[in-house]
C-alpha positions in Angstrom: -4.5 -100.4 71.0 -4.7 -99.3 67.4 -4.7 -101.4 64.6 -1.8 -102.9 62.9 -0.8 -100.8 59.6 1.0 -104.7 58.5 -1.7 -106.3 55.6 0.3 -109.8 57.7 -2.6 -108.7 60.4 -5.4 -109.2 58.2 -3.8 -113.4 58.0 -3.0 -114.0 60.9 -6.8 -112.8 61.9 -8.1 -114.8 59.7 -5.8 -118.2 60.4 -7.8 -117.6 64.2 -11.3 -117.0 62.8 -11.1 -120.0 60.5 -8.0 -122.0 61.1 -9.2 -124.7 58.5 -10.8 -122.6 55.8 -9.1 -123.3 52.9 -7.2 -119.9 52.2 -5.4 -120.7 48.7 -6.0 -123.7 46.1 -3.7 -124.2 43.4 -3.8 -126.8 40.1 -1.2 -129.7 40.8 -2.2 -132.0 38.9 -4.9 -134.2 36.7 -6.4 -137.7 38.0 -6.9 -140.1 35.2 -10.3 -139.0 34.3 -8.8 -136.1 33.3 -10.1 -133.7 36.3 -8.3 -130.7 37.5 -6.7 -131.9 41.2 -6.0 -129.3 44.0 -3.3 -128.8 46.4 -4.5 -126.6 48.8 -2.9 -124.5 52.2 -5.8 -123.7 54.8 -5.5 -120.1 56.9 -3.7 -122.2 59.9 -1.7 -123.5 57.5 -0.8 -120.7 55.2 -0.2 -118.6 58.1 2.0 -120.9 59.7 4.1 -121.3 57.0 4.5 -117.4 56.2 5.8 -117.5 60.1 8.5 -120.7 59.0 9.8 -118.8 55.9 9.6 -115.2 57.9 11.7 -116.8 60.4 14.0 -118.0 57.8 14.5 -115.2 56.1 15.4 -113.3 59.4 18.3 -115.9 60.0 19.4 -114.9 56.6 20.0 -111.8 57.3 17.0 -109.9 55.9 15.1 -107.1 57.8 12.7 -104.2 57.6 13.7 -102.3 54.6 14.9 -105.1 52.8 14.2 -104.9 49.0 13.1 -108.3 47.5 12.5 -109.0 44.0 10.2 -111.4 43.5 10.3 -113.6 39.8 8.0 -116.1 40.9 4.6 -117.9 39.7 1.4 -117.6 41.4 1.8 -121.1 43.8 0.9 -122.1 47.3 4.5 -120.4 47.8 3.7 -117.4 46.1 1.2 -116.6 48.7 3.2 -117.8 51.6 6.7 -116.0 50.8 4.6 -112.2 50.0 2.5 -112.7 53.9 6.2 -114.0 55.1 8.3 -110.7 53.8 5.8 -108.4 55.2 5.8 -109.9 58.8 9.4 -109.4 57.8 8.7 -106.0 57.1 10.8 -106.7 53.9 9.6 -104.6 50.7 8.6 -107.0 47.8 9.5 -106.0 44.4 7.0 -106.4 41.7 8.2 -105.6 38.1 6.7 -107.5 35.4 9.0 -109.7 33.2 6.7 -109.3 30.3 7.7 -106.1 29.4 10.8 -107.3 28.1 13.9 -108.8 29.1 16.1 -105.2 28.1 13.2 -102.7 30.2 12.8 -105.2 32.9 17.0 -105.4 34.1 16.7 -101.8 33.9 14.2 -101.8 36.5 16.1 -104.2 38.5 19.0 -101.5 38.2 17.0 -98.9 39.3 15.5 -100.3 42.8 19.1 -102.5 43.5 17.5 -105.4 45.4 19.0 -107.2 48.3 16.8 -110.3 48.9 16.3 -112.5 44.8 13.7 -115.1 45.2 13.0 -116.7 41.8 12.3 -119.9 40.0 15.4 -121.6 38.6 14.8 -119.6 34.6 15.0 -116.3 36.3 18.4 -117.5 38.4 19.5 -118.2 35.4 19.0 -114.5 34.0 20.2 -113.5 37.3 24.1 -115.4 36.4 24.4 -114.5 32.9 23.3 -110.6 33.4 24.6 -110.0 36.7 25.0 -106.8 36.4 21.9 -105.5 37.2 21.3 -107.7 40.3 25.1 -107.1 42.2 23.0 -105.7 44.6 21.9 -109.2 45.8 22.9 -110.1 49.3 20.5 -113.1 49.5 19.7 -115.7 46.9 17.0 -118.3 47.4 15.4 -120.5 43.9 12.0 -121.6 44.5 12.6 -125.0 42.9 15.5 -127.4 42.0 18.5 -124.9 42.9 21.8 -126.2 40.4 24.4 -124.3 40.0 23.9 -120.8 40.5 24.4 -120.5 44.2 22.1 -119.4 47.0 20.0 -121.7 48.6 16.6 -124.0 47.5 13.5 -122.0 49.1 12.8 -126.3 50.5 16.7 -125.9 52.4 16.0 -122.9 54.1 15.9 -123.5 58.1 12.6 -123.1 59.0 11.0 -123.1 62.6 7.6 -123.7 64.3 6.2 -120.8 65.9 4.2 -117.6 65.3 7.0 -114.7 64.0 7.1 -111.1 65.8 4.8 -109.1 63.3 6.5 -106.1 61.9 5.2 -102.9 63.7 5.6 -100.2 60.1 5.1 -97.0 60.8 1.8 -96.1 58.6 3.7 -94.3 55.9 7.0 -96.6 55.6 7.7 -98.3 52.9 5.6 -101.6 52.3 6.6 -102.5 48.7 7.5 -101.6 45.4 4.8 -102.3 42.3 5.9 -101.3 38.4 4.0 -99.5 36.0 2.9 -102.4 33.2 5.4 -99.6 30.5 2.5 -100.2 28.0 3.3 -96.3 28.1 6.3 -95.0 28.4 9.1 -97.0 30.5 8.1 -99.0 33.1 8.5 -97.0 36.5 8.4 -98.5 40.5 5.6 -96.8 42.4 5.9 -96.6 46.1 3.4 -98.3 48.4 3.5 -97.4 52.1 1.5 -99.8 54.9 -1.3 -97.2 55.0 -2.2 -97.3 51.3 -2.1 -100.6 51.4 -4.2 -100.8 54.4 -6.9 -98.7 52.9 -7.0 -100.2 49.8 -7.9 -103.4 51.8 -11.2 -101.9 53.5 -11.8 -100.1 50.2 -11.9 -103.8 47.9 -14.1 -105.1 50.7 -16.0 -102.6 50.7 -16.7 -102.0 47.0 -17.2 -105.6 45.9 -18.9 -106.8 49.2 -15.9 -109.2 50.1 -16.2 -111.4 53.4 -15.1 -114.8 54.5 -16.6 -117.9 53.2 -16.3 -116.4 49.7 -14.2 -117.9 47.1 -12.2 -115.7 44.5 -11.2 -117.4 40.8 -7.7 -115.7 40.9 -7.4 -114.6 36.9 -5.3 -111.2 38.2 -2.6 -112.8 41.1 -2.0 -109.2 42.5 -5.5 -108.6 43.3 -5.7 -112.5 45.2 -3.5 -110.9 47.9 -6.6 -108.7 49.3 -9.1 -111.9 48.2 -6.4 -113.9 51.0 -6.4 -111.2 53.5 -10.3 -110.4 53.4 -10.8 -114.0 54.4 -12.3 -115.1 50.8 -10.8 -118.6 49.8 -8.4 -117.8 46.3 -8.8 -120.3 43.9 -5.3 -120.1 41.1 -7.1 -121.4 37.6 -4.8 -123.8 35.1 -3.6 -120.4 33.1 -0.9 -118.8 31.7 -1.2 -115.4 34.2 1.0 -113.6 32.0 -1.2 -114.3 28.5 -5.0 -113.5 29.7 -5.3 -113.2 26.2 -4.7 -116.5 24.9 -6.6 -118.4 27.8 -8.2 -121.5 27.1 -11.9 -120.1 28.1 -12.4 -124.0 29.4 -9.8 -123.7 32.3 -11.5 -120.9 33.5 -15.2 -122.7 33.0 -13.8 -125.7 34.7 -13.7 -124.1 38.6 -16.4 -122.4 37.7 -18.3 -126.0 37.5 -16.5 -127.6 40.0 -16.2 -125.1 43.0 -18.6 -122.7 44.7 -16.4 -119.7 43.2 -18.3 -116.6 43.9 -16.2 -113.5 42.2 -13.5 -113.3 39.9 -11.2 -110.7 39.3 -9.6 -110.6 35.2 -8.2 -108.8 32.4 -11.1 -107.8 30.4 -9.7 -109.2 26.9 -10.0 -112.7 29.3 -13.2 -112.2 30.2 -14.2 -111.5 26.7 -12.9 -114.4 25.5 -14.8 -116.5 27.9 -17.8 -114.8 27.6 -17.9 -115.6 23.7 -17.2 -119.0 24.4 -20.0 -119.4 26.4 -22.3 -117.4 24.7 -21.5 -119.3 21.2 -22.3 -122.4 23.6 -25.6 -121.6 25.4 -23.2 -122.3 28.4 -24.5 -120.2 31.9 -22.5 -119.6 35.0 -24.5 -120.3 38.2 -22.9 -119.0 41.8 -21.1 -116.4 40.0 -22.3 -113.2 41.9 -19.4 -111.2 40.5 -16.8 -110.1 38.1 -14.4 -107.5 38.4 -12.6 -106.6 35.2 -9.8 -104.0 35.2 -6.9 -102.5 32.9 -8.3 -101.2 30.1 -11.3 -100.1 29.7 -14.5 -103.0 29.2 -16.8 -102.6 26.2 -20.4 -102.9 27.1 -20.9 -106.0 25.1 -18.7 -107.5 27.4 -21.3 -106.7 30.8 -24.4 -107.3 28.2 -23.2 -111.2 27.4 -21.5 -111.8 31.0 -24.9 -109.6 32.6 -27.7 -111.2 30.1 -26.2 -114.4 28.9 -24.0 -115.9 31.3 -24.9 -115.2 34.9 -27.8 -115.5 37.0 -30.4 -112.6 37.3 -29.1 -110.5 40.6 -24.9 -110.9 39.5 -23.2 -107.5 38.6 -20.2 -106.9 36.7 -17.7 -103.8 38.0 -14.9 -102.1 36.0 -12.7 -100.5 38.9 -10.6 -97.5 37.1 -7.2 -96.4 39.0 -3.5 -96.4 38.4 -1.0 -98.4 39.8 -0.3 -95.0 41.4 -3.8 -94.6 42.8 -6.6 -97.5 42.9 -9.4 -96.9 43.6 -10.4 -94.0 42.2 -14.0 -94.8 41.1 -16.1 -97.9 40.8 -18.9 -98.5 38.1 -21.9 -101.2 37.4 -21.8 -102.8 34.3 -25.7 -102.8 34.5 -25.8 -99.1 35.2 -23.2 -98.9 32.3 -25.8 -100.8 30.3 -28.5 -98.6 31.2 -27.4 -95.2 30.8 -23.9 -94.6 29.4 -23.1 -97.4 26.8 -25.0 -95.9 23.9 -23.5 -92.4 24.5 -19.8 -94.1 24.8 -20.8 -95.8 21.0 -22.1 -92.1 19.7 -17.8 -90.7 20.9 -18.9 -89.7 24.6 -16.3 -91.1 26.1 -16.2 -94.5 28.3 -18.3 -93.7 31.8 -15.9 -95.3 34.8 -18.4 -94.0 37.8 -18.5 -91.7 40.9 -14.9 -90.9 42.5 -15.5 -92.9 45.3 -16.0 -91.0 48.9 -12.5 -90.9 49.8 -10.6 -89.6 46.7 -11.3 -86.1 46.2 -11.0 -85.7 41.7 -10.6 -82.5 39.9 -9.9 -81.8 35.8 -7.3 -79.6 34.3 -6.3 -78.3 32.0 -3.7 -80.6 30.1 0.0 -80.1 29.7 2.8 -82.1 29.3 5.1 -80.0 31.9 5.6 -80.6 35.6 3.4 -78.4 38.1 5.0 -77.9 41.4 2.0 -76.0 43.7 -1.6 -76.9 43.2 -3.6 -74.0 42.0 -7.5 -74.1 41.7 -7.4 -71.8 38.5 -5.5 -75.0 37.0 -9.3 -76.9 37.0 -11.5 -76.6 33.9 -15.6 -76.1 34.7 -17.5 -79.1 34.8 -17.7 -80.5 31.0 -14.6 -79.9 30.4 -12.0 -82.2 29.0 -8.4 -82.3 30.7 -6.3 -84.3 32.7 -7.8 -86.0 35.6 -5.9 -85.3 38.6 -7.1 -87.3 42.3 -5.7 -86.6 46.1 -6.9 -89.1 49.0 -5.2 -92.3 51.0 -5.4 -94.2 48.3 -3.1 -91.8 46.1 1.0 -92.2 46.2 3.8 -89.8 46.4 5.9 -91.1 44.9 8.4 -93.2 42.1 10.7 -95.2 43.6 14.0 -93.3 42.8 12.9 -91.2 40.1 12.0 -87.7 41.0 12.1 -86.5 37.3 9.3 -88.5 36.4 7.6 -88.0 40.3 7.9 -84.3 39.6 6.3 -84.9 35.9 3.3 -86.6 37.9 2.5 -84.8 41.3 1.0 -81.8 42.5 2.0 -80.6 45.9 -0.8 -78.9 48.0 0.5 -78.4 51.5 1.1 -82.1 52.9 -0.8 -83.7 50.8 -0.3 -85.0 47.0 -2.1 -84.9 43.6 -1.9 -87.3 41.0 -2.1 -86.6 37.2 -3.2 -90.1 35.9 -2.2 -90.0 32.8 -5.4 -89.9 31.0 -7.7 -86.8 29.9 -11.6 -86.8 30.7 -14.3 -85.1 31.7 -16.8 -84.9 34.6 -20.7 -84.8 33.8 -23.3 -83.1 35.4 -24.0 -86.2 37.4 -21.0 -86.0 39.4 -19.4 -89.3 37.2 -16.0 -89.3 35.1 -15.5 -90.4 31.7 -13.1 -91.2 30.4 -11.5 -89.9 26.5 -8.0 -91.6 26.6 -4.4 -91.8 27.8 -2.8 -87.6 27.7 -0.4 -89.0 26.2 -2.2 -90.3 22.8 -4.6 -87.1 22.2 -3.3 -85.8 18.5 -3.3 -82.7 18.2 -4.1 -81.2 14.8 -3.8 -78.4 13.3 -7.9 -78.1 13.0 -7.8 -79.1 17.3 -7.4 -81.9 19.2 -8.7 -85.4 19.1 -8.8 -88.2 22.2 -8.8 -91.7 21.3 -11.1 -93.4 23.3 -14.3 -90.8 22.0 -12.7 -91.4 18.6 -12.3 -95.0 18.3 -15.6 -95.6 19.4 -17.3 -94.7 15.7 -15.1 -96.9 13.8 -15.6 -100.0 16.6 -19.5 -100.4 16.4 -18.6 -101.1 12.3 -19.1 -104.5 10.8 -15.8 -106.6 10.9 -13.9 -104.0 13.3 -12.9 -105.8 16.2 -11.4 -102.6 17.4 -9.5 -99.2 16.1 -6.6 -97.1 17.2 -6.3 -93.9 16.9 -2.3 -92.4 16.0 -0.6 -89.9 15.8 1.8 -88.7 12.7 4.1 -85.9 12.9 5.0 -83.6 15.3 2.2 -82.1 18.3 0.4 -79.6 17.0 0.5 -80.5 13.2 0.3 -84.1 13.9 -1.7 -86.0 11.1 -4.3 -88.2 12.5 -4.6 -92.0 11.7 -6.8 -94.5 12.7 -5.9 -98.0 12.6 -8.2 -101.0 12.5 -8.4 -104.6 14.4 -10.4 -107.1 12.3 -12.4 -109.6 13.9 -11.3 -112.7 13.5 -10.8 -114.1 9.7 -12.4 -111.2 8.7 -9.5 -108.8 7.1 -10.9 -109.5 3.8 -14.6 -108.7 4.4 -13.2 -105.4 6.2 -10.9 -104.3 3.6 -14.2 -104.5 1.3 -16.1 -102.5 3.6 -13.3 -99.5 3.6 -15.5 -96.9 1.6 -18.1 -97.6 3.7 -15.8 -97.3 6.8 -15.0 -93.6 5.1 -18.8 -92.3 5.1 -19.5 -93.4 8.1 -16.6 -91.2 9.5 -17.6 -88.7 7.2 -21.3 -88.4 9.2 -19.7 -87.6 12.5 -18.6 -84.1 13.7 -15.5 -86.2 15.9 -14.1 -88.1 12.7 -15.0 -86.3 9.7 -11.0 -84.7 9.6 -10.0 -88.2 9.7 -8.5 -89.1 6.1 -5.9 -91.9 6.7 -6.9 -95.4 7.7 -4.9 -98.3 7.7 -5.7 -102.3 8.9 -3.3 -104.1 10.7 -4.0 -107.7 11.5 -3.2 -108.1 15.5 -2.7 -104.9 17.8 0.6 -104.9 20.2 -0.9 -105.1 23.9 0.8 -104.7 27.2 1.5 -107.6 28.7 0.1 -107.3 32.3 -3.4 -107.4 30.9 -3.2 -108.2 26.8 -5.6 -104.9 26.8 -4.0 -101.5 26.3 -3.5 -101.5 22.5 0.3 -100.5 22.3 -0.5 -97.2 20.4 2.7 -95.5 20.3 4.4 -99.2 18.5 1.3 -98.2 15.8 2.1 -94.8 14.9 5.7 -95.9 13.9 4.2 -98.7 12.0 1.8 -96.1 10.5 4.2 -93.3 9.5 6.3 -96.2 7.8 3.2 -97.4 6.0 1.9 -93.3 4.9 5.5 -93.0 4.0 5.3 -96.0 1.5 8.1 -97.6 3.9 6.1 -100.6 3.6 
C-alpha cells in the first residue's frame, strides 16, 4: 500500500501515536496576576475536530477541488479548518490581506473561490465589495454572524466519526498560496500534494523536527508542518501581520514558561527580540533552533542569538527559496559567522548555503524575457553572477490562471520545469550559493550593472546606518544609481552630519565608487508578510522625486 499524499494523513497518524499530547496551544486570556492562559487541542482532539468540520463542509456541498478562501487569524479553529479542507480534498486559498485591499480583491477575483471562511470584518468586506466574491457558494463566519448570511462556524452541522480522507493523485492541486506582492503584483502559486508531502519531509530532515518538540509559531504557515510532524505548536500573543512591531516580551513569555525547542519567524522579529535581550542580558535556555526567513538575515542577528542569548550548541538557520520553490538551500548561522559574513560585509553578496540534494541549481545569463526551452548554453561559468534557476520536487510548475507570469518564470526541459526564482547570485568554488539581490532590483548604468545586496553591504556597516537600499532612477541601461539610507532609531541627525564620511567610505570601494546620489529616508517601506523585504520600487519613485526637486 502506497503512502497517502494527503497531508492530513500525517495529523491522523499523530493522533494515533500521541493522542493526549498537545497539538496546538493558543493564548486565550490572562489570569488575575497577568499571566497568559492557554487553550489547547490535543492531537486526538484536533483530528476529531477537523473530522467534524470535514463532515460539515461536505454536507454543505464542499468537494474535492473546491477553492476555499480563508480570511481568519491563527487560532485553534484555523488549524482544524485547514486540515478539514485537506481531508475533504478542497483547495485552501491563502492571500495576504496586508498587500492592500485593491490588490487583495484582484487576487480574489482571479481565483474565483467557491467557499469563503472569514472573520466578521472579512464578511463585511465581502458584503461591501461583492464583485470579486460572486463565485462564492458557501460562506462561513468564524465568530458572530450578523446580517451577511451564510452560517457561523459554531452553527455547522458537525458529526462524530472519522472522515474518509480524500485520496488525491500526487500532482492534483492541493492549495493556492499567493506571493506577498513585494516585487510586482501578487501571484497565486499552484501547490500539488506531492510538493506539500516533499516539503514536510525536507523540513523534518533539515531541522530535526520530531514528536515531543515545541514550536513557537511566529509565522503561522510554517507551523502547519510542525503540527503534521508531531510537534506542539504554541501561538504567541502577537499580531502575525506586524512582526516588525512585536513586543519582545510577548515572544519571551512563552519561551520562559513553556519547553519551546524551536521557532520560525521573520528576521525583523528576531532582530527586535535579540536587541531587547542583549540590552537586558536576557538568555533563553532550552531554545535549540531559530529559523529565520523572508529576507537576508544580517550576521549581527546570528551573532546576538548564538553568542549572547541561546545555549551553547544551539543553532540558527536561514532557509533560502521562494513561495514557488521552497526550500532550495539551508544555511547555518554558525557557518555564516565563521566563514562568510566578513565577505558579505565587503560586498560579495549573502551566502545562503549549498542547495539541498533534491534540488538542481544553475546560474543563467540575466534576461527579462521568457525562455521557452532549457538549453545548457544558458548556464554561466562558476562564479558568474546571473539568474538563479532551480528544478526538483519542491518546484511548482505554474501560477494559478496566470499563463503570462508562468511563461516568464518557468523553463521547460522535457517533463521537468525549471523555476527562475527572480534573484541573482553566483555559486562559489565550494558549491555554495551567494545571493546578490532581486533581478528586478539590479541597476544598469552606462558603466555596468550594480546589484543591491552587494552595494548595500558597503553602507550597512557605517555608523548610524540601520540599513540601505540601492535604487535606479531612469530607464535601463542608463540608470542613475542612488543609495538611500535608513538611520538607526534616533540617529537621523547624526547620520545627516556623517554624510561626508559616508561618501568617502563609498568611494573607497570599487562596488560603490560610481554612486554619487545618497539620500536619507526615515523609515523604509517593507513587505507585509515578514516586514523585512524593502520595497525598492516605492523608494525609487521617492528618490526620483527628490532628485527632480519635487519633494
